[in-house]
Steps between C-alpha positions, in 0.01 A plus 500: 500500500693599808388825668727712712356693788481876455747563786772291333454674166498843664816419697681375189399814310616725782839325518551528123407868498733569794800344328414651161490847655831446679667376181372798303604749768845345529572541131354848474741781415259771614720589798748669263456835327622442144449868410783601737870428506730518802880494471691318773878459536656279760661174598341155479429373852314181407398298195197272529486282186170331585164403354252644437691833514865590546602803703797724563563697818695821432666733752489857368664804660292817484624859466484531880724193542222280634482147363168379362422141408301438183323176410493432127293233326677361193266223383500122501834327435381349169389842375821661625703249297297590189590865570872414508553450873694218665477405864838667556444811282479714812691425819506634854721810509447596133448872441194558283277771361143415413169638393188363661126525473428587864243356737181707501494516881832687530706215645865468396398221265458467127522278196811522287509676166878507438801419718841636398810339643817695577663375176210639295319172430122532513244244610132551429227423748144399424386863523737616222214497251225648721396863531671819397880520488517122470846360455679812623 
C-alpha cells in the first residue's frame, strides 16, 4: 500500500477546500435583498451576454437630472433562454423599465425581477419568483 506524506494530503485538502469555498461563494445569491424591490427606468448602455452570469448596464436619470449607472444581473444565458430571452432581446439604446432585487450593500446593483421594454413586452429575470412582490 502506498502512503502519502501528511504534508501532501494536507496541501491537497487545503486546495480543495479553497476552490470549494470560492465556487460556493460565487454562486451565492446572498448579496441581494429579495424582500425589497427597486424600480429603475433608463436606457441600456451595455449588454453582457456571458457565462456564468449575464449583465445589463442601465443609465437612469434621477429627479435632479443626474445620471446614475445601474448594474443588473440577469442570469446565465441558458437560463435566460428558458425564461424567454434571446441574445438580442435587449439592445444598446433601448428604453426600459425594470424591477430589481437590490444589492444589500446599497450599490446601484441588483438582480432582475422583470424588465419591461418600451413596446410593453416583459422579460423575467431569475429573481422574478423570489421574495415579496415577485414578478411585478
